[in-house]
Backbone as JSON, one array per atom type, in Angstrom:
{
  "sequence": "XXXXXXXXXXXXXXXXXXXXXXXXXXXXXXXXXXXXXXXXXXXXXXXXXXXXXXXXXXXXXXXXXXXXXXXXXXXXXXXXXXXXXXXXXXXXXXXXXXXXXXXXXXXXXXXXXXXXXXXXXXXXXXXXXXXXXXXXXXXXXXXXXXX",
  "N": [[-57.2, 39.69, -18.89], [-59.25, 39.87, -16.48], [-61.66, 41.07, -14.06], [-63.3, 41.22, -11.08], [-62.62, 43.98, -9.8], [-63.35, 46.96, -10.68], [-61.79, 49.14, -10.14], [-59.34, 48.67, -10.26], [-58.91, 47.68, -12.86], [-59.17, 49.93, -14.53], [-56.96, 50.96, -13.5], [-54.96, 49.28, -14.71], [-55.77, 49.54, -17.4], [-54.81, 52.15, -17.97], [-51.96, 51.71, -17.72], [-51.56, 49.91, -19.79], [-52.89, 49.66, -22.43], [-53.33, 48.66, -24.67], [-53.8, 45.99, -23.87], [-56.55, 43.31, -23.92], [-59.3, 43.64, -21.79], [-61.84, 42.26, -19.47], [-64.46, 43.2, -17.5], [-65.63, 42.05, -14.92], [-68.84, 41.52, -13.67], [-71.84, 41.9, -11.42], [-69.34, 44.64, -10.22], [-67.28, 44.56, -7.52], [-66.68, 46.81, -5.95], [-68.25, 49.85, -6.41], [-67.88, 53.17, -7.95], [-67.81, 55.02, -5.86], [-67.14, 53.5, -3.71], [-68.6, 51.85, -2.06], [-70.17, 48.63, -1.87], [-71.84, 46.93, -4.25], [-75.27, 45.81, -4.26], [-76.15, 42.72, -4.81], [-77.99, 40.13, -6.77], [-77.23, 42.36, -9.64], [-78.99, 43.33, -12.37], [-77.39, 43.83, -15.57], [-77.25, 46.83, -17.15], [-78.02, 50.42, -18.71], [-76.62, 51.9, -17.04], [-74.75, 50.65, -15.26], [-73.37, 49.81, -18.0], [-72.07, 52.4, -18.56], [-70.82, 52.94, -16.42], [-68.71, 50.84, -16.68], [-67.65, 51.78, -18.98], [-65.74, 53.35, -18.4], [-63.67, 51.89, -17.33], [-62.13, 50.53, -19.4], [-62.24, 48.53, -20.45], [-63.18, 45.64, -22.96], [-64.85, 43.58, -22.94], [-67.83, 42.4, -21.27], [-68.3, 40.57, -18.49], [-70.83, 39.36, -17.35], [-73.51, 38.4, -14.6], [-75.9, 35.91, -14.89], [-78.08, 37.88, -15.05], [-79.0, 39.09, -17.47], [-80.4, 40.97, -20.3], [-82.08, 40.83, -23.6], [-82.02, 43.37, -24.35], [-80.4, 44.64, -23.01], [-78.05, 43.55, -23.56], [-77.86, 43.95, -26.4], [-77.45, 47.06, -26.48], [-74.84, 46.82, -25.07], [-73.38, 45.46, -27.23], [-73.93, 47.71, -29.21], [-72.39, 49.44, -28.25], [-69.89, 48.67, -28.84], [-69.15, 46.31, -27.22], [-68.36, 43.16, -26.41], [-70.47, 40.39, -24.9], [-70.17, 38.25, -22.13], [-71.57, 35.86, -20.35], [-71.79, 34.28, -16.73], [-72.57, 31.78, -14.55], [-73.3, 29.33, -16.45], [-75.02, 26.45, -16.73], [-77.14, 24.98, -17.28], [-78.74, 23.51, -20.15], [-80.96, 24.47, -21.19], [-80.88, 27.43, -20.03], [-78.44, 28.13, -21.44], [-79.43, 27.95, -23.93], [-81.12, 30.08, -23.88], [-79.69, 32.28, -23.47], [-77.83, 32.43, -25.58], [-79.84, 32.9, -27.36], [-80.4, 35.52, -26.72], [-78.29, 36.83, -27.42], [-75.71, 36.59, -26.27], [-72.22, 36.83, -26.42], [-70.43, 34.78, -25.26], [-70.25, 32.24, -23.26], [-69.58, 31.11, -19.97], [-68.96, 28.26, -18.25], [-69.48, 25.32, -15.96], [-70.03, 23.08, -17.3], [-68.76, 21.69, -19.78], [-69.18, 20.25, -21.77], [-71.76, 19.63, -22.27], [-72.73, 21.97, -22.73], [-71.12, 22.49, -25.21], [-72.37, 20.75, -26.8], [-74.71, 21.72, -26.96], [-74.06, 24.06, -28.31], [-73.07, 23.03, -30.71], [-75.52, 21.44, -31.6], [-76.85, 23.68, -32.01], [-75.58, 25.33, -34.21], [-75.57, 23.55, -36.47], [-78.55, 23.17, -36.77], [-79.0, 25.85, -37.86], [-77.21, 26.5, -39.93], [-76.68, 24.51, -41.23], [-74.36, 23.3, -41.79], [-71.35, 21.34, -41.31], [-70.72, 20.28, -38.06], [-69.03, 19.27, -35.07], [-68.82, 17.1, -32.34], [-67.35, 17.24, -29.05], [-66.65, 14.54, -28.55], [-65.47, 14.03, -31.17], [-67.62, 13.4, -32.98], [-69.36, 13.68, -35.88], [-71.7, 16.21, -37.04], [-73.14, 16.34, -39.39], [-75.56, 15.49, -40.73], [-79.24, 15.04, -40.91], [-79.66, 12.63, -39.33], [-77.56, 12.17, -37.65], [-77.79, 14.45, -36.41], [-80.22, 14.28, -34.85], [-80.01, 11.99, -33.37], [-77.66, 12.91, -31.66], [-79.3, 15.05, -30.48], [-80.97, 13.59, -28.74], [-79.45, 12.46, -26.95], [-78.69, 14.3, -25.14], [-81.17, 14.97, -24.23]],
  "CA": [[-57.12, 40.01, -17.54], [-60.53, 40.32, -16.02], [-61.48, 41.67, -12.72], [-64.53, 42.62, -10.29], [-62.53, 45.12, -9.13], [-63.53, 48.13, -11.85], [-60.68, 50.42, -10.08], [-58.1, 48.09, -10.78], [-59.24, 47.47, -14.51], [-58.83, 51.25, -14.78], [-55.37, 51.49, -13.43], [-54.31, 48.47, -15.58], [-55.96, 49.91, -18.56], [-54.08, 53.21, -17.94], [-50.45, 51.18, -17.99], [-51.51, 48.6, -20.58], [-54.02, 50.09, -22.96], [-53.56, 47.71, -25.77], [-54.54, 44.49, -23.26], [-58.03, 43.12, -23.55], [-59.98, 43.64, -20.39], [-62.97, 41.86, -19.18], [-64.89, 43.7, -16.31], [-66.49, 41.49, -14.2], [-70.33, 42.25, -12.84], [-71.42, 43.54, -11.02], [-68.18, 44.97, -9.59], [-67.12, 44.33, -5.93], [-67.07, 48.05, -5.29], [-68.59, 51.04, -7.23], [-67.0, 54.26, -7.68], [-67.98, 55.66, -4.38], [-66.44, 52.61, -2.91], [-69.99, 51.3, -1.54], [-70.45, 47.5, -2.57], [-73.26, 46.69, -4.84], [-76.23, 44.71, -3.7], [-76.24, 41.55, -5.78], [-77.63, 40.63, -8.23], [-77.98, 43.36, -10.39], [-79.25, 43.46, -13.99], [-76.81, 44.61, -16.56], [-78.45, 48.09, -17.99], [-77.11, 51.41, -19.31], [-76.02, 52.7, -15.84], [-73.6, 49.71, -15.36], [-72.41, 50.22, -19.19], [-71.71, 53.59, -18.45], [-69.55, 52.75, -15.45], [-67.81, 49.8, -16.95], [-66.64, 52.29, -20.43], [-64.18, 53.91, -17.54], [-62.69, 50.94, -16.97], [-61.48, 50.2, -20.76], [-62.83, 46.88, -20.82], [-63.73, 45.32, -24.25], [-65.65, 42.36, -22.6], [-68.49, 42.59, -20.13], [-68.57, 39.63, -18.1], [-71.79, 39.33, -16.28], [-74.1, 36.97, -14.09], [-77.2, 35.61, -15.71], [-78.78, 39.17, -15.2], [-78.85, 40.27, -18.81], [-81.51, 40.83, -21.38], [-81.94, 41.09, -25.28], [-81.85, 44.75, -24.73], [-78.91, 45.28, -22.38], [-76.92, 42.86, -24.51], [-78.05, 44.61, -27.6], [-76.88, 47.96, -25.81], [-73.4, 46.52, -25.24], [-72.97, 45.54, -28.68], [-73.86, 49.12, -29.84], [-70.97, 50.09, -27.85], [-68.74, 47.66, -29.09], [-68.78, 45.38, -26.14], [-68.96, 41.57, -26.43], [-70.69, 39.93, -23.78], [-70.05, 36.58, -21.8], [-72.27, 35.23, -19.02], [-71.62, 33.23, -16.11], [-72.17, 30.43, -14.86], [-74.72, 28.82, -17.13], [-74.76, 24.92, -16.64], [-78.15, 23.92, -18.14], [-79.06, 23.83, -21.61], [-81.93, 25.62, -21.4], [-80.49, 28.45, -19.88], [-77.72, 28.52, -22.32], [-79.93, 28.55, -25.27], [-82.07, 31.44, -23.54], [-78.45, 33.29, -23.43], [-77.57, 32.76, -26.87], [-80.94, 34.06, -28.13], [-80.52, 37.04, -26.41], [-77.23, 37.5, -28.19], [-74.42, 36.69, -25.84], [-70.8, 36.05, -27.22], [-69.69, 33.79, -24.5], [-70.92, 31.39, -22.23], [-68.73, 30.42, -18.74], [-69.79, 27.09, -17.48], [-68.84, 24.01, -15.17], [-70.25, 21.71, -17.63], [-68.21, 22.12, -20.97], [-69.27, 19.23, -22.99], [-73.08, 19.77, -22.34], [-72.85, 23.32, -23.44], [-70.55, 22.2, -26.42], [-73.29, 19.69, -27.2], [-75.99, 22.94, -27.49], [-73.45, 24.67, -29.57], [-72.85, 22.09, -31.86], [-76.93, 21.39, -32.36], [-77.54, 24.98, -32.51], [-75.01, 25.72, -35.25], [-75.88, 22.53, -37.42], [-79.6, 23.34, -37.39], [-79.3, 27.15, -38.42], [-76.35, 26.69, -40.91], [-76.44, 22.91, -42.2], [-73.04, 23.29, -41.69], [-70.73, 20.31, -40.61], [-70.43, 20.34, -36.74], [-68.34, 18.16, -34.62], [-68.85, 17.18, -31.03], [-66.28, 17.33, -28.48], [-66.04, 13.3, -28.96], [-65.25, 13.61, -32.52], [-68.89, 13.05, -33.91], [-69.99, 14.43, -37.1], [-73.59, 16.08, -36.89], [-73.42, 16.65, -40.77], [-76.71, 15.08, -41.45], [-79.97, 14.94, -39.82], [-79.77, 11.46, -38.39], [-76.94, 12.41, -36.43], [-78.42, 15.56, -35.03], [-81.38, 13.43, -34.17], [-79.27, 10.98, -32.43], [-77.18, 14.1, -30.33], [-80.73, 15.45, -29.64], [-81.57, 12.16, -27.9], [-78.38, 11.98, -25.88], [-79.25, 15.57, -24.55], [-82.53, 14.82, -23.05]],
  "C": [[-58.95, 40.34, -17.51], [-60.78, 40.34, -14.43], [-63.23, 41.88, -12.31], [-64.22, 43.78, -9.63], [-62.12, 46.18, -10.45], [-62.04, 48.92, -11.61], [-59.36, 49.73, -10.93], [-57.86, 47.85, -12.22], [-58.73, 49.11, -14.82], [-57.45, 51.48, -14.62], [-54.52, 50.83, -14.4], [-54.46, 49.03, -17.05], [-54.93, 51.35, -18.72], [-52.08, 52.76, -18.45], [-50.49, 50.31, -19.31], [-52.86, 48.99, -21.6], [-54.31, 49.29, -24.15], [-54.12, 46.17, -25.44], [-55.98, 44.46, -23.37], [-58.67, 43.14, -22.42], [-61.21, 42.91, -20.4], [-63.27, 42.48, -17.76], [-66.11, 42.84, -16.03], [-67.73, 41.7, -13.55], [-71.04, 41.62, -12.44], [-70.1, 43.71, -10.39], [-68.08, 44.74, -8.37], [-67.14, 45.5, -5.36], [-67.17, 49.24, -6.87], [-67.66, 52.21, -7.18], [-66.88, 55.12, -6.38], [-67.51, 54.72, -3.61], [-67.7, 51.75, -2.26], [-70.0, 49.87, -2.54], [-71.91, 47.4, -3.02], [-74.41, 45.63, -4.31], [-76.05, 43.9, -4.97], [-77.9, 40.53, -5.85], [-78.2, 41.76, -8.71], [-78.02, 43.17, -11.95], [-78.12, 44.06, -14.64], [-77.78, 45.4, -17.26], [-77.46, 49.25, -18.25], [-76.19, 52.07, -18.02], [-74.75, 51.77, -15.62], [-72.59, 49.7, -16.63], [-71.59, 51.27, -19.29], [-70.35, 53.64, -17.43], [-68.26, 51.93, -15.91], [-66.88, 50.61, -18.42], [-65.51, 52.73, -19.53], [-63.3, 53.29, -17.34], [-61.76, 50.59, -18.3], [-61.62, 48.77, -20.95], [-63.71, 46.83, -22.24], [-64.89, 44.29, -24.04], [-66.46, 42.58, -21.4], [-68.87, 41.1, -19.59], [-69.61, 39.58, -17.02], [-72.52, 38.22, -16.11], [-75.1, 36.83, -15.21], [-78.11, 36.92, -15.96], [-78.68, 39.97, -16.41], [-80.39, 40.04, -19.48], [-81.31, 41.22, -22.69], [-81.36, 42.51, -25.08], [-80.6, 45.08, -24.02], [-77.8, 44.42, -23.18], [-76.69, 43.68, -26.13], [-77.26, 46.2, -27.48], [-75.55, 47.87, -25.89], [-72.84, 46.43, -26.37], [-72.8, 46.7, -29.49], [-72.5, 49.64, -29.46], [-69.95, 49.86, -27.88], [-68.01, 46.86, -28.41], [-69.06, 43.86, -26.45], [-69.53, 41.34, -24.9], [-70.58, 38.71, -23.47], [-71.07, 36.85, -20.73], [-71.92, 34.34, -18.03], [-72.58, 32.71, -15.05], [-73.17, 29.67, -15.14], [-73.96, 27.38, -17.35], [-75.75, 24.29, -17.27], [-78.29, 24.24, -19.49], [-79.67, 24.81, -22.0], [-81.79, 26.93, -21.37], [-79.39, 29.26, -21.2], [-78.2, 28.73, -23.68], [-80.54, 29.75, -25.12], [-80.8, 32.69, -23.89], [-77.98, 33.44, -24.67], [-78.56, 33.24, -27.53], [-81.03, 35.36, -27.73], [-79.21, 37.53, -26.99], [-75.83, 37.68, -27.76], [-73.12, 36.31, -26.43], [-70.28, 35.05, -26.9], [-70.45, 33.37, -23.47], [-69.58, 30.98, -20.97], [-69.65, 29.44, -18.11], [-69.01, 26.34, -16.84], [-68.91, 23.2, -15.87], [-69.87, 21.95, -18.91], [-68.99, 21.14, -22.04], [-70.81, 19.33, -23.33], [-73.55, 21.1, -23.28], [-72.07, 23.35, -24.95], [-71.62, 21.59, -27.23], [-74.27, 20.78, -28.01], [-75.45, 23.45, -28.35], [-73.58, 24.23, -30.67], [-74.5, 21.76, -32.78], [-77.36, 22.62, -33.06], [-77.02, 25.22, -33.94], [-75.56, 24.63, -36.76], [-77.52, 23.18, -37.82], [-79.85, 24.68, -38.07], [-78.36, 27.04, -39.61], [-76.24, 25.35, -42.13], [-74.64, 22.73, -42.42], [-72.56, 21.95, -41.1], [-70.36, 20.74, -39.23], [-69.72, 19.22, -35.91], [-68.4, 18.46, -33.03], [-67.78, 17.07, -30.42], [-65.38, 15.63, -28.58], [-65.4, 13.18, -30.21], [-66.62, 13.46, -33.79], [-69.13, 13.92, -34.83], [-71.49, 14.71, -36.92], [-73.92, 16.99, -38.35], [-74.75, 16.48, -41.21], [-78.04, 14.81, -40.44], [-80.09, 13.88, -39.12], [-78.68, 11.72, -37.25], [-77.14, 13.53, -35.55], [-79.52, 15.17, -34.31], [-80.75, 12.84, -33.03], [-78.39, 11.77, -31.12], [-78.07, 14.44, -29.68], [-80.97, 14.71, -28.74], [-80.69, 12.36, -26.71], [-78.59, 13.42, -25.06], [-80.45, 15.35, -23.35], [-82.47, 13.57, -21.94]]
}
């Protein structure tokens, strides 16, 4: 369950504390009832407010930093970002340490992830089309397709 309505998440968490929740942010309303001005970068203040919801996943706009992602991780939270449709932005988000990417372009982001894994681990990676990226020649071919 994920929502921009953090009050709903608080109430849901009281009834179903074992359910994993995602707090979409910035929220539709803050505790005072006011609507936050958008976009708002993820920071310690938002993470403090988010803790009251019981959420274990921060689902934030692209307004995150390496520091805010690291702080969320220190608090035991996962960080997902939305809506990331460009390969360069996906790379930047992954470099910041995000745990998940929400996209409208799944095949392109899948390729970014596959190439990234193959570069760092040398392990076999498979594209959505079933292509193996286990050797350097395959990885070079896949990189050319991304350009």
